[in-house]
A tleap script that builds the chain and sets N, CA, C and O, in Angstrom:
source leaprc.protein.ff14SB
mol = sequence {
  NMET ILE GLY ARG ARG THR SER VAL ALA ILE
  ARG VAL LEU TRP TRP THR VAL GLY LEU VAL
  ILE LEU LEU GLU GLY SER ARG THR PHE SER
  GLY SER LEU THR ARG VAL HIE ASP PRO GLY
  HIE ALA GLY VAL LEU ALA TRP VAL ARG LEU
  ILE LEU SER GLY ALA GLU ILE LEU ALA ALA
  PRO LEU PHE LEU LEU PRO VAL THR ALA THR
  VAL GLY GLY TYR ALA LEU LEU GLY ILE ILE
  GLY LEU ALA ILE ALA ILE ASP ALA LEU HIE
  GLY ASP PHE ARG GLY LEU GLU ILE LEU VAL
  LEU TYR ALA VAL ALA VAL TYR ALA SER LEU
  ALA TRP ARG LYS ASP ARG ALA GLY ALA ALA
  SER ASN CYS SER CTHR
}
set mol.1.N position { 138.262 65.613 138.522 }
set mol.1.CA position { 137.680 64.876 137.186 }
set mol.1.C position { 136.350 65.849 137.028 }
set mol.1.O position { 135.891 66.386 138.035 }
set mol.2.N position { 135.864 66.017 135.983 }
set mol.2.CA position { 134.728 66.634 135.563 }
set mol.2.C position { 133.755 65.437 135.391 }
set mol.2.O position { 133.924 64.415 134.726 }
set mol.3.N position { 132.541 65.866 136.263 }
set mol.3.CA position { 131.492 64.774 136.351 }
set mol.3.C position { 130.756 64.670 135.251 }
set mol.3.O position { 131.196 65.493 134.448 }
set mol.4.N position { 129.770 64.022 134.752 }
set mol.4.CA position { 129.168 63.545 132.999 }
set mol.4.C position { 128.124 64.614 133.190 }
set mol.4.O position { 127.963 65.229 132.136 }
set mol.5.N position { 127.430 65.010 134.080 }
set mol.5.CA position { 126.245 65.844 133.988 }
set mol.5.C position { 126.637 67.275 133.887 }
set mol.5.O position { 126.017 68.153 133.287 }
set mol.6.N position { 127.874 67.410 134.628 }
set mol.6.CA position { 129.026 69.079 134.248 }
set mol.6.C position { 129.128 69.315 132.752 }
set mol.6.O position { 128.742 70.271 132.080 }
set mol.7.N position { 129.987 67.762 132.270 }
set mol.7.CA position { 130.671 67.919 130.847 }
set mol.7.C position { 129.035 67.989 129.863 }
set mol.7.O position { 129.080 68.586 128.788 }
set mol.8.N position { 127.773 67.403 130.281 }
set mol.8.CA position { 126.376 67.445 129.400 }
set mol.8.C position { 126.214 69.146 129.791 }
set mol.8.O position { 126.332 70.043 128.956 }
set mol.9.N position { 126.057 69.254 130.566 }
set mol.9.CA position { 125.869 70.778 130.729 }
set mol.9.C position { 126.580 71.961 130.217 }
set mol.9.O position { 126.037 72.998 129.837 }
set mol.10.N position { 127.793 71.724 130.240 }
set mol.10.CA position { 128.953 72.952 129.748 }
set mol.10.C position { 128.477 72.363 127.830 }
set mol.10.O position { 128.398 73.298 127.033 }
set mol.11.N position { 128.359 71.732 127.580 }
set mol.11.CA position { 128.337 71.193 125.730 }
set mol.11.C position { 127.174 71.752 125.466 }
set mol.11.O position { 126.995 72.278 124.367 }
set mol.12.N position { 125.913 71.729 126.701 }
set mol.12.CA position { 124.377 72.490 125.919 }
set mol.12.C position { 125.100 73.932 126.202 }
set mol.12.O position { 125.803 74.192 125.225 }
set mol.13.N position { 125.165 74.798 127.036 }
set mol.13.CA position { 126.002 76.023 127.375 }
set mol.13.C position { 126.729 76.272 125.888 }
set mol.13.O position { 126.386 77.164 125.112 }
set mol.14.N position { 127.707 75.392 125.666 }
set mol.14.CA position { 128.642 75.748 124.126 }
set mol.14.C position { 127.633 75.998 122.802 }
set mol.14.O position { 127.543 76.926 121.998 }
set mol.15.N position { 126.958 74.797 122.954 }
set mol.15.CA position { 125.988 75.029 121.620 }
set mol.15.C position { 124.723 75.972 121.567 }
set mol.15.O position { 124.264 76.374 120.498 }
set mol.16.N position { 124.218 76.280 122.748 }
set mol.16.CA position { 123.272 77.094 122.952 }
set mol.16.C position { 123.758 78.834 122.763 }
set mol.16.O position { 123.210 79.697 122.077 }
set mol.17.N position { 124.799 78.928 123.515 }
set mol.17.CA position { 125.815 80.377 123.043 }
set mol.17.C position { 126.293 80.497 122.105 }
set mol.17.O position { 126.641 81.662 121.914 }
set mol.18.N position { 126.604 79.581 121.040 }
set mol.18.CA position { 127.134 79.676 119.918 }
set mol.18.C position { 125.811 79.741 118.958 }
set mol.18.O position { 125.892 80.342 117.887 }
set mol.19.N position { 124.723 79.180 119.316 }
set mol.19.CA position { 123.917 79.282 118.173 }
set mol.19.C position { 123.165 80.776 118.049 }
set mol.19.O position { 122.979 81.412 117.011 }
set mol.20.N position { 122.714 81.217 119.679 }
set mol.20.CA position { 122.192 82.579 119.678 }
set mol.20.C position { 123.298 83.336 119.242 }
set mol.20.O position { 123.040 84.202 118.406 }
set mol.21.N position { 124.676 83.195 119.674 }
set mol.21.CA position { 125.403 84.541 118.956 }
set mol.21.C position { 125.221 84.618 117.596 }
set mol.21.O position { 125.038 85.724 117.088 }
set mol.22.N position { 125.248 83.216 116.648 }
set mol.22.CA position { 124.998 83.491 115.559 }
set mol.22.C position { 123.603 83.957 115.362 }
set mol.22.O position { 123.588 84.979 114.676 }
set mol.23.N position { 122.558 83.601 115.689 }
set mol.23.CA position { 121.185 84.530 115.156 }
set mol.23.C position { 121.277 85.904 115.415 }
set mol.23.O position { 120.734 86.694 114.643 }
set mol.24.N position { 122.024 86.377 116.610 }
set mol.24.CA position { 121.392 87.891 117.040 }
set mol.24.C position { 122.633 88.440 116.252 }
set mol.24.O position { 122.622 89.668 116.169 }
set mol.25.N position { 123.907 87.700 115.541 }
set mol.25.CA position { 124.474 87.887 114.669 }
set mol.25.C position { 123.790 88.527 113.530 }
set mol.25.O position { 123.703 89.723 113.249 }
set mol.26.N position { 123.313 87.468 112.921 }
set mol.26.CA position { 122.325 87.454 111.654 }
set mol.26.C position { 121.380 88.561 111.432 }
set mol.26.O position { 121.241 89.124 110.346 }
set mol.27.N position { 120.667 88.879 112.627 }
set mol.27.CA position { 119.368 89.948 112.942 }
set mol.27.C position { 120.180 91.029 113.242 }
set mol.27.O position { 119.438 92.006 113.346 }
set mol.28.N position { 120.975 91.246 113.374 }
set mol.28.CA position { 121.786 92.719 113.622 }
set mol.28.C position { 122.653 92.805 112.218 }
set mol.28.O position { 122.706 93.942 111.749 }
set mol.29.N position { 123.210 91.969 111.618 }
set mol.29.CA position { 123.494 92.110 110.164 }
set mol.29.C position { 122.399 92.728 109.119 }
set mol.29.O position { 122.691 93.671 108.382 }
set mol.30.N position { 121.431 92.262 109.124 }
set mol.30.CA position { 120.201 91.877 108.385 }
set mol.30.C position { 119.746 93.460 108.344 }
set mol.30.O position { 119.629 94.228 107.389 }
set mol.31.N position { 119.465 93.707 110.224 }
set mol.31.CA position { 119.022 94.925 109.960 }
set mol.31.C position { 119.695 96.538 109.651 }
set mol.31.O position { 119.211 97.598 109.255 }
set mol.32.N position { 121.231 96.027 110.112 }
set mol.32.CA position { 122.436 97.094 109.511 }
set mol.32.C position { 122.185 97.776 107.984 }
set mol.32.O position { 122.168 98.917 107.522 }
set mol.33.N position { 121.972 96.192 107.396 }
set mol.33.CA position { 122.165 96.765 105.961 }
set mol.33.C position { 121.268 97.851 105.534 }
set mol.33.O position { 121.781 98.811 104.959 }
set mol.34.N position { 120.106 97.833 105.720 }
set mol.34.CA position { 119.499 98.748 105.420 }
set mol.34.C position { 119.731 100.614 105.748 }
set mol.34.O position { 119.440 101.566 105.024 }
set mol.35.N position { 120.284 100.586 106.951 }
set mol.35.CA position { 120.959 101.759 107.818 }
set mol.35.C position { 121.936 102.329 107.162 }
set mol.35.O position { 122.106 103.541 107.298 }
set mol.36.N position { 122.850 101.495 106.242 }
set mol.36.CA position { 124.463 101.644 106.002 }
set mol.36.C position { 124.170 103.191 105.383 }
set mol.36.O position { 125.050 103.918 105.844 }
set mol.37.N position { 123.608 103.670 104.843 }
set mol.37.CA position { 123.625 104.728 104.134 }
set mol.37.C position { 122.955 105.902 104.543 }
set mol.37.O position { 122.902 106.939 103.882 }
set mol.38.N position { 122.286 105.652 105.998 }
set mol.38.CA position { 121.979 106.729 106.645 }
set mol.38.C position { 122.952 108.063 106.589 }
set mol.38.O position { 124.149 107.861 106.793 }
set mol.39.N position { 122.479 109.527 106.303 }
set mol.39.CA position { 123.566 110.428 106.973 }
set mol.39.C position { 124.179 110.294 108.030 }
set mol.39.O position { 123.920 109.357 108.784 }
set mol.40.N position { 125.041 111.129 108.282 }
set mol.40.CA position { 125.680 111.338 109.307 }
set mol.40.C position { 126.103 109.997 110.472 }
set mol.40.O position { 126.632 108.953 110.091 }
set mol.41.N position { 125.772 110.269 111.821 }
set mol.41.CA position { 126.750 109.720 112.745 }
set mol.41.C position { 125.468 108.069 112.709 }
set mol.41.O position { 125.594 106.987 113.282 }
set mol.42.N position { 124.776 108.386 112.139 }
set mol.42.CA position { 123.711 107.035 112.614 }
set mol.42.C position { 124.292 106.076 111.336 }
set mol.42.O position { 124.217 104.848 111.366 }
set mol.43.N position { 124.856 106.807 110.257 }
set mol.43.CA position { 125.494 105.815 109.332 }
set mol.43.C position { 126.522 105.177 109.570 }
set mol.43.O position { 126.742 104.042 109.149 }
set mol.44.N position { 127.342 105.909 110.347 }
set mol.44.CA position { 128.966 105.383 110.728 }
set mol.44.C position { 128.523 104.087 111.823 }
set mol.44.O position { 129.116 103.011 111.907 }
set mol.45.N position { 127.546 104.432 112.471 }
set mol.45.CA position { 127.150 103.359 113.517 }
set mol.45.C position { 126.275 101.769 112.983 }
set mol.45.O position { 126.116 100.719 113.606 }
set mol.46.N position { 125.919 102.103 111.834 }
set mol.46.CA position { 125.533 100.981 110.968 }
set mol.46.C position { 126.556 100.454 110.703 }
set mol.46.O position { 126.574 99.246 110.936 }
set mol.47.N position { 127.947 101.128 110.066 }
set mol.47.CA position { 128.921 100.266 109.324 }
set mol.47.C position { 129.410 99.668 110.789 }
set mol.47.O position { 129.543 98.446 110.719 }
set mol.48.N position { 129.671 100.132 111.912 }
set mol.48.CA position { 130.243 99.368 112.670 }
set mol.48.C position { 129.246 98.230 113.287 }
set mol.48.O position { 129.689 97.253 113.890 }
set mol.49.N position { 127.811 98.466 113.067 }
set mol.49.CA position { 127.481 97.586 113.693 }
set mol.49.C position { 127.481 96.116 112.412 }
set mol.49.O position { 127.645 94.929 112.697 }
set mol.50.N position { 127.313 96.533 111.429 }
set mol.50.CA position { 127.583 95.461 110.268 }
set mol.50.C position { 128.831 94.797 110.323 }
set mol.50.O position { 129.036 93.640 109.956 }
set mol.51.N position { 129.762 95.690 110.861 }
set mol.51.CA position { 130.905 95.167 110.584 }
set mol.51.C position { 131.317 93.920 111.898 }
set mol.51.O position { 132.053 92.933 111.907 }
set mol.52.N position { 130.595 94.443 112.722 }
set mol.52.CA position { 130.955 93.669 114.403 }
set mol.52.C position { 129.796 92.210 114.703 }
set mol.52.O position { 129.985 91.372 115.585 }
set mol.53.N position { 128.510 92.212 113.634 }
set mol.53.CA position { 127.729 91.582 113.366 }
set mol.53.C position { 128.577 90.468 112.520 }
set mol.53.O position { 128.952 89.366 112.918 }
set mol.54.N position { 128.759 91.034 111.317 }
set mol.54.CA position { 129.443 90.127 110.426 }
set mol.54.C position { 130.676 89.071 110.929 }
set mol.54.O position { 130.889 87.999 110.364 }
set mol.55.N position { 131.502 89.606 112.176 }
set mol.55.CA position { 132.521 89.061 112.420 }
set mol.55.C position { 132.205 88.233 113.733 }
set mol.55.O position { 133.152 87.578 114.168 }
set mol.56.N position { 131.104 88.175 114.370 }
set mol.56.CA position { 130.109 87.489 114.722 }
set mol.56.C position { 130.095 86.523 114.178 }
set mol.56.O position { 130.538 85.542 114.775 }
set mol.57.N position { 129.549 86.355 112.718 }
set mol.57.CA position { 128.782 85.667 112.008 }
set mol.57.C position { 129.564 84.720 111.410 }
set mol.57.O position { 129.104 83.614 111.127 }
set mol.58.N position { 130.924 85.092 111.142 }
set mol.58.CA position { 132.321 84.028 111.079 }
set mol.58.C position { 132.958 83.370 112.245 }
set mol.58.O position { 133.524 82.277 112.250 }
set mol.59.N position { 132.758 84.308 113.371 }
set mol.59.CA position { 133.206 83.790 114.417 }
set mol.59.C position { 131.994 82.175 115.343 }
set mol.59.O position { 132.348 81.007 115.504 }
set mol.60.N position { 131.205 82.551 115.570 }
set mol.60.CA position { 130.243 81.574 115.934 }
set mol.60.C position { 130.408 80.159 115.233 }
set mol.60.O position { 130.611 79.229 116.013 }
set mol.61.N position { 130.357 79.874 113.968 }
set mol.61.CA position { 130.758 78.467 113.411 }
set mol.61.C position { 132.137 78.034 113.662 }
set mol.61.O position { 132.303 76.838 113.419 }
set mol.62.N position { 132.821 78.450 113.938 }
set mol.62.CA position { 134.350 78.320 114.604 }
set mol.62.C position { 134.280 78.168 115.684 }
set mol.62.O position { 134.844 77.132 116.040 }
set mol.63.N position { 133.708 78.882 116.676 }
set mol.63.CA position { 133.415 78.545 117.640 }
set mol.63.C position { 132.606 77.015 118.407 }
set mol.63.O position { 132.945 76.344 119.382 }
set mol.64.N position { 131.406 76.886 117.429 }
set mol.64.CA position { 131.027 75.283 117.624 }
set mol.64.C position { 131.912 74.252 117.507 }
set mol.64.O position { 132.208 73.449 118.393 }
set mol.65.N position { 132.459 74.307 116.039 }
set mol.65.CA position { 133.416 73.201 115.336 }
set mol.65.C position { 134.482 73.142 116.542 }
set mol.65.O position { 135.206 74.018 117.015 }
set mol.66.N position { 134.295 71.687 116.883 }
set mol.66.CA position { 135.459 71.477 117.970 }
set mol.66.C position { 136.774 71.706 117.482 }
set mol.66.O position { 137.651 72.125 118.236 }
set mol.67.N position { 136.990 71.456 116.235 }
set mol.67.CA position { 138.596 71.688 116.164 }
set mol.67.C position { 138.958 73.009 116.183 }
set mol.67.O position { 140.110 73.322 116.480 }
set mol.68.N position { 138.100 73.850 115.897 }
set mol.68.CA position { 138.276 75.394 116.107 }
set mol.68.C position { 137.907 76.252 117.077 }
set mol.68.O position { 138.283 77.414 117.226 }
set mol.69.N position { 137.161 75.634 117.723 }
set mol.69.CA position { 136.414 76.185 118.996 }
set mol.69.C position { 137.019 77.142 120.140 }
set mol.69.O position { 136.426 77.760 121.025 }
set mol.70.N position { 138.462 77.061 119.822 }
set mol.70.CA position { 139.249 77.836 120.879 }
set mol.70.C position { 139.516 79.172 119.781 }
set mol.70.O position { 139.559 80.357 120.110 }
set mol.71.N position { 139.662 78.667 118.530 }
set mol.71.CA position { 140.127 80.707 117.799 }
set mol.71.C position { 138.743 80.919 117.999 }
set mol.71.O position { 138.532 82.026 118.494 }
set mol.72.N position { 137.755 80.268 117.796 }
set mol.72.CA position { 136.524 80.743 117.377 }
set mol.72.C position { 136.071 81.621 118.795 }
set mol.72.O position { 135.388 82.639 118.686 }
set mol.73.N position { 136.542 81.096 120.170 }
set mol.73.CA position { 136.104 81.653 121.496 }
set mol.73.C position { 136.986 82.776 121.613 }
set mol.73.O position { 136.644 83.887 122.017 }
set mol.74.N position { 137.829 82.532 121.342 }
set mol.74.CA position { 138.530 83.929 121.602 }
set mol.74.C position { 138.120 85.182 120.792 }
set mol.74.O position { 137.957 86.348 121.151 }
set mol.75.N position { 138.026 84.683 119.793 }
set mol.75.CA position { 137.355 85.359 118.142 }
set mol.75.C position { 136.102 86.208 119.267 }
set mol.75.O position { 136.118 87.370 119.674 }
set mol.76.N position { 135.298 85.327 119.478 }
set mol.76.CA position { 133.807 86.000 120.088 }
set mol.76.C position { 134.106 87.057 121.191 }
set mol.76.O position { 133.579 88.169 121.176 }
set mol.77.N position { 135.188 86.551 122.373 }
set mol.77.CA position { 135.763 87.274 123.592 }
set mol.77.C position { 135.900 88.510 123.194 }
set mol.77.O position { 135.070 89.351 123.538 }
set mol.78.N position { 137.035 88.852 122.353 }
set mol.78.CA position { 137.389 89.857 121.253 }
set mol.78.C position { 135.981 90.883 121.074 }
set mol.78.O position { 135.668 91.913 121.670 }
set mol.79.N position { 135.308 90.121 119.998 }
set mol.79.CA position { 134.421 90.802 119.390 }
set mol.79.C position { 133.241 91.214 120.456 }
set mol.79.O position { 132.596 92.255 120.331 }
set mol.80.N position { 133.058 90.370 121.408 }
set mol.80.CA position { 131.985 91.154 122.577 }
set mol.80.C position { 132.284 91.893 123.299 }
set mol.80.O position { 131.450 92.595 123.870 }
set mol.81.N position { 133.830 92.002 123.559 }
set mol.81.CA position { 134.559 92.954 124.442 }
set mol.81.C position { 134.547 94.442 123.417 }
set mol.81.O position { 134.057 95.513 123.774 }
set mol.82.N position { 135.079 94.231 122.359 }
set mol.82.CA position { 134.836 95.265 121.583 }
set mol.82.C position { 133.158 96.018 121.480 }
set mol.82.O position { 132.919 97.159 121.874 }
set mol.83.N position { 132.395 95.322 121.022 }
set mol.83.CA position { 130.761 95.526 121.326 }
set mol.83.C position { 130.657 96.269 122.511 }
set mol.83.O position { 130.353 97.457 122.403 }
set mol.84.N position { 130.885 95.713 123.799 }
set mol.84.CA position { 130.782 96.215 124.903 }
set mol.84.C position { 131.209 97.817 125.270 }
set mol.84.O position { 130.676 98.773 125.833 }
set mol.85.N position { 132.445 97.533 124.633 }
set mol.85.CA position { 133.348 99.077 124.641 }
set mol.85.C position { 132.944 100.532 124.252 }
set mol.85.O position { 133.062 101.660 124.732 }
set mol.86.N position { 132.269 99.795 122.856 }
set mol.86.CA position { 131.567 100.985 121.950 }
set mol.86.C position { 130.234 101.106 122.572 }
set mol.86.O position { 129.812 102.259 122.480 }
set mol.87.N position { 129.481 100.343 123.140 }
set mol.87.CA position { 128.237 100.626 124.123 }
set mol.87.C position { 128.540 101.415 124.786 }
set mol.87.O position { 128.006 102.499 124.553 }
set mol.88.N position { 129.350 101.370 125.747 }
set mol.88.CA position { 129.895 101.745 127.141 }
set mol.88.C position { 130.465 103.412 126.357 }
set mol.88.O position { 130.035 104.454 126.852 }
set mol.89.N position { 131.047 103.443 125.626 }
set mol.89.CA position { 131.534 105.144 125.012 }
set mol.89.C position { 130.533 105.621 124.368 }
set mol.89.O position { 130.730 106.775 123.988 }
set mol.90.N position { 129.429 105.138 124.065 }
set mol.90.CA position { 128.188 105.526 123.435 }
set mol.90.C position { 126.840 105.944 124.555 }
set mol.90.O position { 125.763 106.532 124.451 }
set mol.91.N position { 127.632 105.250 125.670 }
set mol.91.CA position { 126.719 105.811 126.839 }
set mol.91.C position { 125.073 104.641 126.682 }
set mol.91.O position { 124.022 104.534 127.315 }
set mol.92.N position { 125.517 104.164 125.816 }
set mol.92.CA position { 124.204 102.838 125.881 }
set mol.92.C position { 124.469 101.901 126.632 }
set mol.92.O position { 125.412 101.152 126.376 }
set mol.93.N position { 123.886 101.780 127.451 }
set mol.93.CA position { 124.073 100.436 128.466 }
set mol.93.C position { 122.826 99.461 128.743 }
set mol.93.O position { 122.736 98.676 129.687 }
set mol.94.N position { 121.805 99.691 127.639 }
set mol.94.CA position { 120.970 98.715 127.630 }
set mol.94.C position { 121.507 97.515 127.130 }
set mol.94.O position { 122.303 97.573 126.192 }
set mol.95.N position { 121.217 96.542 127.573 }
set mol.95.CA position { 121.741 95.339 127.001 }
set mol.95.C position { 123.183 94.658 127.346 }
set mol.95.O position { 123.561 93.498 127.185 }
set mol.96.N position { 123.735 95.599 127.787 }
set mol.96.CA position { 125.426 95.302 128.641 }
set mol.96.C position { 125.425 93.993 129.030 }
set mol.96.O position { 126.302 93.175 128.753 }
set mol.97.N position { 123.954 93.700 129.985 }
set mol.97.CA position { 124.295 92.667 131.061 }
set mol.97.C position { 124.345 90.891 129.945 }
set mol.97.O position { 124.970 89.858 130.184 }
set mol.98.N position { 123.656 91.142 129.085 }
set mol.98.CA position { 123.772 90.109 128.041 }
set mol.98.C position { 124.990 90.276 127.080 }
set mol.98.O position { 125.347 89.220 126.558 }
set mol.99.N position { 125.439 90.981 126.867 }
set mol.99.CA position { 126.711 90.905 126.490 }
set mol.99.C position { 127.653 90.380 127.121 }
set mol.99.O position { 128.347 89.509 126.594 }
set mol.100.N position { 127.836 90.767 128.246 }
set mol.100.CA position { 128.390 90.423 129.509 }
set mol.100.C position { 128.347 88.842 129.748 }
set mol.100.O position { 129.355 88.153 129.901 }
set mol.101.N position { 127.145 88.409 129.757 }
set mol.101.CA position { 126.475 86.449 129.845 }
set mol.101.C position { 127.274 85.942 128.624 }
set mol.101.O position { 128.043 84.997 128.793 }
set mol.102.N position { 127.130 86.569 127.270 }
set mol.102.CA position { 127.638 85.945 126.400 }
set mol.102.C position { 129.147 85.743 126.340 }
set mol.102.O position { 129.744 84.804 125.813 }
set mol.103.N position { 129.681 86.857 127.014 }
set mol.103.CA position { 131.617 86.758 127.265 }
set mol.103.C position { 131.537 85.181 128.606 }
set mol.103.O position { 132.227 84.161 128.621 }
set mol.104.N position { 130.616 85.541 129.381 }
set mol.104.CA position { 131.013 84.643 130.710 }
set mol.104.C position { 130.723 82.950 129.949 }
set mol.104.O position { 131.344 81.944 130.292 }
set mol.105.N position { 129.961 82.979 129.193 }
set mol.105.CA position { 129.560 81.376 128.533 }
set mol.105.C position { 130.661 81.160 127.698 }
set mol.105.O position { 131.368 80.162 127.832 }
set mol.106.N position { 130.876 82.060 126.799 }
set mol.106.CA position { 131.987 81.714 126.191 }
set mol.106.C position { 133.535 81.354 127.053 }
set mol.106.O position { 134.263 80.363 126.993 }
set mol.107.N position { 133.624 82.430 127.725 }
set mol.107.CA position { 134.631 81.876 128.534 }
set mol.107.C position { 134.570 80.583 129.357 }
set mol.107.O position { 135.603 79.915 129.402 }
set mol.108.N position { 133.247 80.054 130.157 }
set mol.108.CA position { 133.373 78.863 130.638 }
set mol.108.C position { 133.522 77.835 129.640 }
set mol.108.O position { 134.129 76.828 130.003 }
set mol.109.N position { 133.148 77.874 128.608 }
set mol.109.CA position { 133.145 76.623 127.760 }
set mol.109.C position { 134.659 76.259 127.477 }
set mol.109.O position { 135.204 75.163 127.606 }
set mol.110.N position { 135.317 77.736 126.961 }
set mol.110.CA position { 136.534 77.594 126.986 }
set mol.110.C position { 137.607 77.179 127.757 }
set mol.110.O position { 138.724 76.873 127.338 }
set mol.111.N position { 137.237 77.181 128.848 }
set mol.111.CA position { 137.885 76.910 130.217 }
set mol.111.C position { 137.745 75.341 130.238 }
set mol.111.O position { 138.711 74.592 130.386 }
set mol.112.N position { 136.447 74.921 130.074 }
set mol.112.CA position { 135.578 73.580 129.811 }
set mol.112.C position { 136.651 72.648 129.351 }
set mol.112.O position { 137.214 71.829 130.078 }
set mol.113.N position { 136.983 72.925 127.547 }
set mol.113.CA position { 137.700 72.327 126.673 }
set mol.113.C position { 139.158 72.832 126.990 }
set mol.113.O position { 139.902 72.405 126.107 }
set mol.114.N position { 139.723 73.447 127.751 }
set mol.114.CA position { 141.059 73.329 128.641 }
set mol.114.C position { 141.199 72.236 129.437 }
set mol.114.O position { 141.932 71.280 129.183 }
set mol.115.N position { 140.477 72.369 130.440 }
set mol.115.CA position { 140.602 71.697 131.409 }
set mol.115.C position { 140.288 69.824 130.797 }
set mol.115.O position { 140.777 68.785 131.241 }
set mol.116.N position { 139.555 69.979 129.951 }
set mol.116.CA position { 139.454 68.473 129.327 }
set mol.116.C position { 140.807 67.922 128.657 }
set mol.116.O position { 141.371 66.852 128.885 }
set mol.117.N position { 141.108 68.770 127.919 }
set mol.117.CA position { 141.962 68.546 127.008 }
set mol.117.C position { 143.393 68.116 128.110 }
set mol.117.O position { 144.175 67.185 127.915 }
set mol.118.N position { 143.418 69.020 129.172 }
set mol.118.CA position { 144.553 68.928 130.193 }
set mol.118.C position { 144.208 67.226 130.836 }
set mol.118.O position { 145.117 66.435 131.087 }
set mol.119.N position { 143.426 67.057 130.934 }
set mol.119.CA position { 142.547 65.538 131.507 }
set mol.119.C position { 143.214 64.955 131.026 }
set mol.119.O position { 144.112 64.308 131.565 }
set mol.120.N position { 142.887 65.031 129.485 }
set mol.120.CA position { 142.939 63.976 128.559 }
set mol.120.C position { 144.747 63.455 128.623 }
set mol.120.O position { 145.195 62.351 128.930 }
set mol.121.N position { 145.320 64.422 128.305 }
set mol.121.CA position { 146.693 64.476 128.351 }
set mol.121.C position { 147.517 64.004 129.302 }
set mol.121.O position { 148.641 63.594 129.011 }
set mol.122.N position { 147.026 64.012 130.606 }
set mol.122.CA position { 147.352 63.313 131.782 }
set mol.122.C position { 147.196 62.392 131.986 }
set mol.122.O position { 147.856 61.848 132.871 }
set mol.123.N position { 146.098 61.619 131.177 }
set mol.123.CA position { 145.462 60.395 131.422 }
set mol.123.C position { 146.318 59.516 130.290 }
set mol.123.O position { 146.275 58.286 130.286 }
set mol.124.N position { 147.104 60.290 129.328 }
set mol.124.CA position { 147.563 59.001 128.425 }
set mol.124.C position { 149.154 59.083 128.883 }
set mol.124.O position { 149.993 58.267 128.504 }
set mol.125.N position { 149.396 60.057 129.647 }
set mol.125.CA position { 150.839 59.925 129.866 }
set mol.125.C position { 151.174 58.983 130.911 }
set mol.125.O position { 152.353 58.775 131.198 }
savepdb mol mol.pdb
quit
C-alpha cells in the first residue's frame, strides 16, 4: 500500500516533470525555428532539435492527462532516450544529467501509476 504522502509527492513529481518538459520543448522549438535554414551541419541539427522538441510538445500533454499518461510517458521516454543518444554521438555531454533526471522522473511516475492501478484491481476482486 502506498502512503498518502508518497502518493502526493509522486503526483507533484508527475506534474512538475510534465510541465518542465513542455516548457523546455517549447523553448527549444522556438529557438530552432530561426536556425533551420542555416547552411550545412548546423541546419541539420536544427531540424533534429525541431523534430525532437515538437515531439516533446505533443507527448508532454499526453503524459499530463490521466487517460493518456501511459502512452505519453512511454513516448517521452523514447524521445528523451533518442536525445541522449544523439547528444552522446555528437560528444556533447552538457546537460546529459538533466535528460537522465527527466527520464527517471517519468519512469517513476509511470511505475507509480501502474502500481496504483494494480492495487485498485486487487481491491475490487
